[in-house]
SEDOPA-411648 format. One record per atom (N, C-alpha, C): residue number from 1; residue in three letters; x, y, z; chain; atom name. Coordinates in steps of 0.05 Angstrom, whole numbers. Layout:
N
- k:r:x:y:z:c:a
- NUM:Ala:X:Y:Z:A:CA
...
! end
This chain:
148
- k:r:x:y:z:c:a
- 1:Unk:-765:256:114:A:N
- 1:Unk:-755:274:92:A:CA
- 1:Unk:-755:303:102:A:C
- 2:Unk:-733:316:97:A:N
- 2:Unk:-730:344:106:A:CA
- 2:Unk:-745:361:86:A:C
- 3:Unk:-757:382:96:A:N
- 3:Unk:-772:400:79:A:CA
- 3:Unk:-760:428:81:A:C
- 4:Unk:-770:446:64:A:N
- 4:Unk:-761:474:64:A:CA
- 4:Unk:-732:477:56:A:C
- 5:Unk:-720:498:66:A:N
- 5:Unk:-692:504:58:A:CA
- 5:Unk:-673:483:68:A:C
- 6:Unk:-678:470:90:A:N
- 6:Unk:-660:449:101:A:CA
- 6:Unk:-659:426:81:A:C
- 7:Unk:-682:418:71:A:N
- 7:Unk:-683:396:51:A:CA
- 7:Unk:-669:403:25:A:C
- 8:Unk:-673:428:17:A:N
- 8:Unk:-660:438:-8:A:CA
- 8:Unk:-630:438:-4:A:C
- 9:Unk:-621:448:19:A:N
- 9:Unk:-592:450:24:A:CA
- 9:Unk:-580:422:25:A:C
- 10:Unk:-595:403:37:A:N
- 10:Unk:-585:376:39:A:CA
- 10:Unk:-583:364:11:A:C
- 11:Unk:-603:369:-6:A:N
- 11:Unk:-602:360:-34:A:CA
- 11:Unk:-579:372:-49:A:C
- 12:Unk:-574:398:-45:A:N
- 12:Unk:-552:412:-58:A:CA
- 12:Unk:-525:399:-49:A:C
- 13:Unk:-522:395:-23:A:N
- 13:Unk:-497:383:-13:A:CA
- 13:Unk:-493:355:-24:A:C
- 14:Unk:-514:339:-27:A:N
- 14:Unk:-512:312:-39:A:CA
- 14:Unk:-503:314:-68:A:C
- 15:Unk:-513:334:-82:A:N
- 15:Unk:-505:338:-110:A:CA
- 15:Unk:-475:344:-112:A:C
- 16:Unk:-465:360:-93:A:N
- 16:Unk:-436:365:-92:A:CA
- 16:Unk:-420:340:-88:A:C
- 17:Unk:-430:323:-70:A:N
- 17:Unk:-417:297:-65:A:CA
- 17:Unk:-418:279:-90:A:C
- 18:Unk:-440:281:-105:A:N
- 18:Unk:-442:265:-130:A:CA
- 18:Unk:-422:274:-151:A:C
- 19:Unk:-418:301:-152:A:N
- 19:Unk:-398:311:-170:A:CA
- 19:Unk:-370:300:-163:A:C
- 20:Unk:-364:302:-137:A:N
- 20:Unk:-338:291:-127:A:CA
- 20:Unk:-336:261:-133:A:C
- 21:Unk:-358:247:-129:A:N
- 21:Unk:-359:218:-134:A:CA
- 21:Unk:-353:211:-163:A:C
- 22:Unk:-362:228:-182:A:N
- 22:Unk:-357:223:-210:A:CA
- 22:Unk:-326:222:-215:A:C
- 23:Unk:-312:242:-205:A:N
- 23:Unk:-283:243:-208:A:CA
- 23:Unk:-269:221:-193:A:C
- 24:Unk:-278:216:-169:A:N
- 24:Unk:-266:194:-153:A:CA
- 24:Unk:-270:167:-167:A:C
- 25:Unk:-294:163:-177:A:N
- 25:Unk:-300:138:-191:A:CA
- 25:Unk:-284:135:-216:A:C
- 26:Unk:-281:157:-231:A:N
- 26:Unk:-265:157:-255:A:CA
- 26:Unk:-236:149:-249:A:C
- 27:Unk:-225:162:-229:A:N
- 27:Unk:-197:156:-221:A:CA
- 27:Unk:-195:126:-213:A:C
- 28:Unk:-213:117:-196:A:N
- 28:Unk:-212:89:-187:A:CA
- 28:Unk:-215:70:-210:A:C
- 29:Unk:-232:76:-229:A:N
- 29:Unk:-236:58:-251:A:CA
- 29:Unk:-212:55:-269:A:C
- 30:Unk:-193:74:-266:A:N
- 30:Unk:-168:74:-281:A:CA
- 30:Unk:-144:67:-264:A:C
- 31:Unk:-150:58:-239:A:N
- 31:Unk:-129:48:-222:A:CA
- 31:Unk:-111:69:-210:A:C
- 32:Unk:-121:94:-208:A:N
- 32:Unk:-104:114:-195:A:CA
- 32:Unk:-120:128:-173:A:C
- 33:Unk:-105:141:-155:A:N
- 33:Unk:-118:157:-134:A:CA
- 33:Unk:-129:183:-146:A:C
- 34:Unk:-150:193:-133:A:N
- 34:Unk:-162:218:-142:A:CA
- 34:Unk:-142:241:-141:A:C
- 35:Unk:-124:240:-122:A:N
- 35:Unk:-104:262:-120:A:CA
- 35:Unk:-85:261:-144:A:C
- 36:Unk:-78:237:-153:A:N
- 36:Unk:-61:234:-177:A:CA
- 36:Unk:-76:246:-201:A:C
- 37:Unk:-102:239:-204:A:N
- 37:Unk:-117:250:-226:A:CA
- 37:Unk:-118:281:-225:A:C
- 38:Unk:-121:292:-201:A:N
- 38:Unk:-122:321:-197:A:CA
- 38:Unk:-96:334:-206:A:C
- 39:Unk:-73:321:-199:A:N
- 39:Unk:-47:332:-206:A:CA
- 39:Unk:-44:330:-237:A:C
- 40:Unk:-50:307:-248:A:N
- 40:Unk:-47:304:-277:A:CA
- 40:Unk:-64:325:-292:A:C
- 41:Unk:-88:328:-282:A:N
- 41:Unk:-107:347:-294:A:CA
- 41:Unk:-96:375:-294:A:C
- 42:Unk:-87:384:-270:A:N
- 42:Unk:-76:411:-267:A:CA
- 42:Unk:-51:416:-283:A:C
- 43:Unk:-33:397:-282:A:N
- 43:Unk:-7:401:-296:A:CA
- 43:Unk:-11:399:-326:A:C
- 44:Unk:-27:380:-335:A:N
- 44:Unk:-31:377:-364:A:CA
- 44:Unk:-44:402:-376:A:C
- 45:Unk:-64:412:-362:A:N
- 45:Unk:-78:436:-372:A:CA
- 45:Unk:-63:461:-366:A:C
- 46:Unk:-49:462:-344:A:N
- 46:Unk:-35:487:-336:A:CA
- 46:Unk:-7:490:-348:A:C
- 47:Unk:4:468:-358:A:N
- 47:Unk:30:470:-371:A:CA
- 47:Unk:53:470:-351:A:C
- 48:Unk:76:475:-361:A:N
- 48:Unk:100:473:-345:A:CA
- 48:Unk:105:496:-325:A:C
- 49:Unk:85:513:-323:A:N
- 49:Unk:88:535:-303:A:CA
- 49:Unk:73:527:-277:A:C
- 50:Unk:60:504:-277:A:N
- 50:Unk:44:496:-254:A:CA
- 50:Unk:62:490:-230:A:C
- 51:Unk:55:500:-207:A:N
- 51:Unk:70:495:-182:A:CA
- 51:Unk:52:481:-162:A:C
- 52:Unk:64:471:-141:A:N
- 52:Unk:50:458:-120:A:CA
- 52:Unk:29:477:-108:A:C
- 53:Unk:36:502:-104:A:N
- 53:Unk:18:522:-93:A:CA
- 53:Unk:-6:526:-112:A:C
- 54:Unk:-2:525:-138:A:N
- 54:Unk:-24:528:-157:A:CA
- 54:Unk:-44:505:-152:A:C
- 55:Unk:-34:481:-149:A:N
- 55:Unk:-52:458:-146:A:CA
- 55:Unk:-67:460:-119:A:C
- 56:Unk:-53:468:-98:A:N
- 56:Unk:-66:471:-72:A:CA
- 56:Unk:-89:490:-74:A:C
- 57:Unk:-84:513:-87:A:N
- 57:Unk:-105:533:-90:A:CA
- 57:Unk:-128:524:-108:A:C
- 58:Unk:-121:511:-130:A:N
- 58:Unk:-141:502:-150:A:CA
- 58:Unk:-159:481:-138:A:C
- 59:Unk:-148:463:-122:A:N
- 59:Unk:-164:440:-112:A:CA
- 59:Unk:-171:443:-83:A:C
- 60:Unk:-164:465:-71:A:N
- 60:Unk:-169:470:-42:A:CA
- 60:Unk:-158:446:-25:A:C
- 61:Unk:-134:439:-32:A:N
- 61:Unk:-120:417:-18:A:CA
- 61:Unk:-97:428:-1:A:C
- 62:Unk:-91:413:19:A:N
- 62:Unk:-69:422:37:A:CA
- 62:Unk:-42:418:22:A:C
- 63:Unk:-22:434:30:A:N
- 63:Unk:5:432:19:A:CA
- 63:Unk:16:404:25:A:C
- 64:Unk:11:393:48:A:N
- 64:Unk:21:367:56:A:CA
- 64:Unk:9:345:38:A:C
- 65:Unk:-17:347:33:A:N
- 65:Unk:-30:327:16:A:CA
- 65:Unk:-19:327:-12:A:C
- 66:Unk:-16:351:-24:A:N
- 66:Unk:-6:354:-51:A:CA
- 66:Unk:23:345:-52:A:C
- 67:Unk:39:353:-32:A:N
- 67:Unk:67:346:-32:A:CA
- 67:Unk:71:315:-31:A:C
- 68:Unk:55:302:-14:A:N
- 68:Unk:56:273:-12:A:CA
- 68:Unk:50:260:-39:A:C
- 69:Unk:29:270:-52:A:N
- 69:Unk:22:259:-79:A:CA
- 69:Unk:44:264:-99:A:C
- 70:Unk:55:288:-99:A:N
- 70:Unk:77:295:-118:A:CA
- 70:Unk:101:276:-114:A:C
- 71:Unk:108:271:-89:A:N
- 71:Unk:131:254:-83:A:CA
- 71:Unk:126:225:-94:A:C
- 72:Unk:102:215:-90:A:N
- 72:Unk:95:189:-100:A:CA
- 72:Unk:95:188:-130:A:C
- 73:Unk:85:209:-143:A:N
- 73:Unk:85:210:-172:A:CA
- 73:Unk:113:213:-183:A:C
- 74:Unk:129:228:-169:A:N
- 74:Unk:157:231:-178:A:CA
- 74:Unk:172:204:-176:A:C
- 75:Unk:167:190:-154:A:N
- 75:Unk:180:164:-150:A:CA
- 75:Unk:170:144:-171:A:C
- 76:Unk:145:147:-180:A:N
- 76:Unk:134:129:-201:A:CA
- 76:Unk:142:137:-229:A:C
- 77:Unk:157:159:-231:A:N
- 77:Unk:167:168:-257:A:CA
- 77:Unk:147:183:-274:A:C
- 78:Unk:126:194:-261:A:N
- 78:Unk:105:209:-276:A:CA
- 78:Unk:111:238:-278:A:C
- 79:Unk:128:249:-261:A:N
- 79:Unk:134:278:-262:A:CA
- 79:Unk:161:283:-249:A:C
- 80:Unk:171:307:-254:A:N
- 80:Unk:195:316:-240:A:CA
- 80:Unk:190:344:-230:A:C
- 81:Unk:203:351:-209:A:N
- 81:Unk:201:378:-198:A:CA
- 81:Unk:226:394:-204:A:C
- 82:Unk:222:418:-213:A:N
- 82:Unk:246:435:-220:A:CA
- 82:Unk:242:463:-207:A:C
- 83:Unk:265:475:-200:A:N
- 83:Unk:265:501:-187:A:CA
- 83:Unk:252:522:-205:A:C
- 84:Unk:237:540:-192:A:N
- 84:Unk:226:563:-206:A:CA
- 84:Unk:248:585:-205:A:C
- 85:Unk:253:596:-228:A:N
- 85:Unk:274:617:-229:A:CA
- 85:Unk:267:640:-210:A:C
- 86:Unk:285:650:-196:A:N
- 86:Unk:283:672:-177:A:CA
- 86:Unk:266:665:-152:A:C
- 87:Unk:260:640:-148:A:N
- 87:Unk:246:632:-123:A:CA
- 87:Unk:253:603:-117:A:C
- 88:Unk:272:599:-100:A:N
- 88:Unk:282:572:-95:A:CA
- 88:Unk:263:555:-79:A:C
- 89:Unk:244:568:-66:A:N
- 89:Unk:224:553:-50:A:CA
- 89:Unk:202:541:-67:A:C
- 90:Unk:197:553:-90:A:N
- 90:Unk:176:542:-108:A:CA
- 90:Unk:188:523:-128:A:C
- 91:Unk:172:503:-135:A:N
- 91:Unk:181:484:-155:A:CA
- 91:Unk:159:480:-176:A:C
- 92:Unk:168:480:-201:A:N
- 92:Unk:150:474:-223:A:CA
- 92:Unk:146:444:-225:A:C
- 93:Unk:123:436:-234:A:N
- 93:Unk:117:408:-237:A:CA
- 93:Unk:117:403:-267:A:C
- 94:Unk:134:384:-275:A:N
- 94:Unk:136:378:-304:A:CA
- 94:Unk:130:348:-307:A:C
- 95:Unk:111:342:-325:A:N
- 95:Unk:105:314:-330:A:CA
- 95:Unk:128:301:-347:A:C
- 96:Unk:135:277:-339:A:N
- 96:Unk:154:262:-356:A:CA
- 96:Unk:139:251:-380:A:C
- 97:Unk:152:238:-398:A:N
- 97:Unk:139:227:-421:A:CA
- 97:Unk:118:207:-413:A:C
- 98:Unk:124:191:-392:A:N
- 98:Unk:104:172:-381:A:CA
- 98:Unk:80:186:-369:A:C
- 99:Unk:85:208:-355:A:N
- 99:Unk:64:223:-343:A:CA
- 99:Unk:47:237:-364:A:C
- 100:Unk:60:246:-385:A:N
- 100:Unk:46:259:-407:A:CA
- 100:Unk:27:239:-421:A:C
- 101:Unk:37:215:-425:A:N
- 101:Unk:20:194:-438:A:CA
- 101:Unk:-4:187:-420:A:C
- 102:Unk:1:185:-394:A:N
- 102:Unk:-21:179:-376:A:CA
- 102:Unk:-42:202:-376:A:C
- 103:Unk:-32:226:-376:A:N
- 103:Unk:-50:249:-377:A:CA
- 103:Unk:-67:250:-402:A:C
- 104:Unk:-54:244:-425:A:N
- 104:Unk:-68:244:-450:A:CA
- 104:Unk:-90:222:-450:A:C
- 105:Unk:-83:199:-437:A:N
- 105:Unk:-102:177:-437:A:CA
- 105:Unk:-125:182:-417:A:C
- 106:Unk:-120:197:-396:A:N
- 106:Unk:-141:201:-375:A:CA
- 106:Unk:-153:229:-375:A:C
- 107:Unk:-136:249:-377:A:N
- 107:Unk:-146:277:-375:A:CA
- 107:Unk:-161:286:-400:A:C
- 108:Unk:-150:281:-423:A:N
- 108:Unk:-163:290:-448:A:CA
- 108:Unk:-191:280:-450:A:C
- 109:Unk:-197:254:-447:A:N
- 109:Unk:-225:245:-449:A:CA
- 109:Unk:-242:257:-427:A:C
- 110:Unk:-231:261:-403:A:N
- 110:Unk:-246:273:-381:A:CA
- 110:Unk:-254:301:-387:A:C
- 111:Unk:-236:317:-398:A:N
- 111:Unk:-242:345:-405:A:CA
- 111:Unk:-262:345:-428:A:C
- 112:Unk:-260:327:-447:A:N
- 112:Unk:-280:325:-468:A:CA
- 112:Unk:-308:319:-457:A:C
- 113:Unk:-309:301:-437:A:N
- 113:Unk:-335:295:-425:A:CA
- 113:Unk:-346:319:-409:A:C
- 114:Unk:-328:333:-395:A:N
- 114:Unk:-336:358:-381:A:CA
- 114:Unk:-348:378:-400:A:C
- 115:Unk:-333:382:-423:A:N
- 115:Unk:-342:401:-443:A:CA
- 115:Unk:-369:393:-455:A:C
- 116:Unk:-372:368:-461:A:N
- 116:Unk:-397:359:-473:A:CA
- 116:Unk:-420:363:-453:A:C
- 117:Unk:-416:357:-428:A:N
- 117:Unk:-437:360:-408:A:CA
- 117:Unk:-444:390:-405:A:C
- 118:Unk:-423:407:-404:A:N
- 118:Unk:-428:436:-401:A:CA
- 118:Unk:-442:447:-425:A:C
- 119:Unk:-435:438:-448:A:N
- 119:Unk:-447:448:-473:A:CA
- 119:Unk:-476:438:-477:A:C
- 120:Unk:-484:419:-460:A:N
- 120:Unk:-511:410:-460:A:CA
- 120:Unk:-530:431:-448:A:C
- 121:Unk:-518:449:-433:A:N
- 121:Unk:-533:472:-423:A:CA
- 121:Unk:-532:494:-444:A:C
- 122:Unk:-554:509:-446:A:N
- 122:Unk:-553:532:-465:A:CA
- 122:Unk:-538:555:-452:A:C
- 123:Unk:-531:575:-467:A:N
- 123:Unk:-515:597:-457:A:CA
- 123:Unk:-526:610:-432:A:C
- 124:Unk:-552:614:-432:A:N
- 124:Unk:-565:627:-408:A:CA
- 124:Unk:-562:609:-384:A:C
- 125:Unk:-566:583:-387:A:N
- 125:Unk:-563:564:-365:A:CA
- 125:Unk:-534:563:-355:A:C
- 126:Unk:-515:565:-373:A:N
- 126:Unk:-486:565:-365:A:CA
- 126:Unk:-481:590:-348:A:C
- 127:Unk:-490:613:-356:A:N
- 127:Unk:-485:638:-341:A:CA
- 127:Unk:-499:637:-314:A:C
- 128:Unk:-523:626:-314:A:N
- 128:Unk:-538:624:-289:A:CA
- 128:Unk:-524:605:-269:A:C
- 129:Unk:-514:583:-280:A:N
- 129:Unk:-499:564:-263:A:CA
- 129:Unk:-475:578:-250:A:C
- 130:Unk:-460:592:-266:A:N
- 130:Unk:-436:606:-256:A:CA
- 130:Unk:-444:628:-235:A:C
- 131:Unk:-463:644:-242:A:N
- 131:Unk:-469:667:-224:A:CA
- 131:Unk:-481:657:-198:A:C
- 132:Unk:-499:638:-198:A:N
- 132:Unk:-510:628:-173:A:CA
- 132:Unk:-490:612:-156:A:C
- 133:Unk:-474:596:-169:A:N
- 133:Unk:-454:581:-154:A:CA
- 133:Unk:-434:600:-142:A:C
- 134:Unk:-425:620:-157:A:N
- 134:Unk:-405:639:-146:A:CA
- 134:Unk:-418:655:-123:A:C
- 135:Unk:-443:663:-126:A:N
- 135:Unk:-457:678:-105:A:CA
- 135:Unk:-459:662:-80:A:C
- 136:Unk:-467:636:-83:A:N
- 136:Unk:-469:619:-60:A:CA
- 136:Unk:-442:614:-46:A:C
- 137:Unk:-421:611:-62:A:N
- 137:Unk:-394:607:-50:A:CA
- 137:Unk:-386:631:-33:A:C
- 138:Unk:-392:655:-43:A:N
- 138:Unk:-385:679:-28:A:CA
- 138:Unk:-400:680:-1:A:C
- 139:Unk:-426:675:-3:A:N
- 139:Unk:-443:675:21:A:CA
- 139:Unk:-434:654:41:A:C
- 140:Unk:-428:630:31:A:N
- 140:Unk:-420:608:48:A:CA
- 140:Unk:-394:614:62:A:C
- 141:Unk:-375:624:47:A:N
- 141:Unk:-348:631:58:A:CA
- 141:Unk:-352:652:80:A:C
- 142:Unk:-368:672:75:A:N
- 142:Unk:-373:693:95:A:CA
- 142:Unk:-385:681:121:A:C
- 143:Unk:-404:664:118:A:N
- 143:Unk:-418:652:141:A:CA
- 143:Unk:-399:634:157:A:C
- 144:Unk:-383:618:143:A:N
- 144:Unk:-364:600:156:A:CA
- 144:Unk:-343:615:171:A:C
- 145:Unk:-333:637:159:A:N
- 145:Unk:-313:653:172:A:CA
- 145:Unk:-323:666:198:A:C
- 146:Unk:-349:670:200:A:N
- 146:Unk:-360:681:224:A:CA
- 146:Unk:-358:662:248:A:C
- 147:Unk:-356:636:242:A:N
- 147:Unk:-355:616:264:A:CA
- 147:Unk:-327:606:270:A:C
- 148:Unk:-307:615:255:A:N
- 148:Unk:-280:606:259:A:CA
- 148:Unk:-266:621:280:A:C
! end
């Protein structure tokens, strides 16, 4: 068993994997890929102004990964891509009626579960969670950039 800060960091990293596993398991239990769930989540909550770039930034995913997922979802009739006015390179992602139904069936209960879990923390705990996580992200990004 690791002790000290190494053990704590290992525990923290495992917690991050458990968070990811919750979403992955949720998607799998509903017969869809995690990437499909991520797109449905982003587009349903972001509305018809959501672009591929938005999803890449929101989920820290590569353009290629998101594009591949969008193409599969478009082929399955879950969404359509439309040109962004004044920018022919960007495309808005619009859910079809079938995509909208799937999002309501999967995203709405997921967001409700996220909200219920978050509201289980009191206001002070919520603020502490945000401030420490954000602080750690900044430090981690800085340290990783030093090695690149």
